Residue, then its C-alpha position, 0 to 999 in steps of 0.5 A: m844013648g846008644d853008639w848012635a849019639a856019640q857018632s861012632g866009626s867017624g874020625i871027626r865029629f861035631e856037637w853043640g854046647p856043654a850036653g854035646a860034649s859031654r856026650l862025645i867026649t867018651g869017645a874022643a881023643c881030642l875036644v876042639l872048642v869053638d865059640v867065636l863070640s868071643f871066648t875062643t877068639a879072646v883065648s887066640v888072642a891072649v895065648q898069641q901074646g904069651t898069657r896062659v889063660l885059665p877059663f873060668w864058668l860064669p852062669d848066664g841066663p836065668a841066674t839070680a843076682p846072688e848066684r852071679s855075685a856068688a861066682q864072681k867071687a869065686a872067679a876072684i879066689y880062684a884067680q888069687q890062688s892061681g897067681a893069675r889077674l882076672a878078666v871082668g866083664r866087658r863094661d866093667v874095665t879099668p886102667a887098673t883092671p883093662w882085661s876082659l872077654s872083649p878080644a879088643h881089650l885083651r890087645a890093648a891091655p898090658f901083658v900078663v903071664r897068667l889070665v882068668l877068663p870067665s865065660p858062660n859059654g866056652a869055659a863051661i865046655a872046657a871044664a866038662a872034659p876031664p883032665g886027661m883030655q886033649v882040648v884045643a881052643a879053635c876059632l876062625r882066626n887059627v883054623t889052618a893052624i889047629g888042622g895042621w896040629l891035629t893031623a901032625h898029633g895023628y887026631g882025626t881018625p876012627e881010632r883017635p876021633v876029634a870031637v868039634i864042639a860048637a860052644g853056642e849061646r843062651w836064650p834067656d831061659g838058660s836053654l841052648r841057643p845054636a849060634l852061627e857064628d859057632l857053626l860056621g868056625a866049626g865048619a871051617l875047621i872040619s873043612d880044613l881037616h877033610t882037606l888033610g885027609t882026616g876022616p871020615l867026617s860023621i853026617e853032623a860034621t858034613a852039614a857044618k863043613a857044608t854050611y861054612e862051605g856054602t857062605a860066601d862071605l864069612a865076615h858079613a855072615v858073622a857081623t849080622s848073625a844075632s850074636g854079631r848085631e847084639l856085639a855091635t849094638r852094645g858098642f863091641a863091633e871091634d870085637v866081630a872084626i877081630a874074630t873075622e880075621e881068618d887065619t892070621c894067627a898061627v897059635v894053637p891054644v892047648r889046655d895043659g895040666d894045670g887047666a890053663f891054655g898056652c900055645g901048643 
């Protein structure tokens, strides 16, 4: 593919999923990951409490039971080797293992210094970025803080472009399902960055910005999106509510040298 696919010439760029991240990484100075329901929201809650979060990819979609089991065992080994506790599935929490991808669970769980947080979408994008690249976890809770941090560090110009990646979800066959909540989260950050004078925006970033700015009731949109309704149906409506706590968090989760998200 040529430079047209990399959105060259723009300071703020936007794409979807691991494939989009891999395409934009080569020309970007900083990658901003947006996975509102729920990876980056969970990261914001944990890092706000002082926990360092190590992402770990787990398969989703058409993965077989043996593949899932092998991945879960690998996550447990990684947590042990990293001196971290391991987050479990939302329905697998117990008093002994109260941490999961649920922001509500993380908010209520005891503090831990390091936590391995498995995720099928957000973690895959974090893993796609090379070790030397700056990776930031953004959600609706910390848009203003991240916008300020990026501009203070000189990101968002054609010379130091920012790649904003909406994680999306997966259809049952494993293909990418563009998720409204991630488009809105990405658009919120792009709108904030544009207000701060960064840019120019790629046309893709401009479209994400317009979607956010044209949404009158953000909380309602996220709650009634496919992902929001799915979580509520499964009994995790509180996770959706936490995800729409706009600009309540001043923490900027930045990936460090050992792959953990900590306070930037």
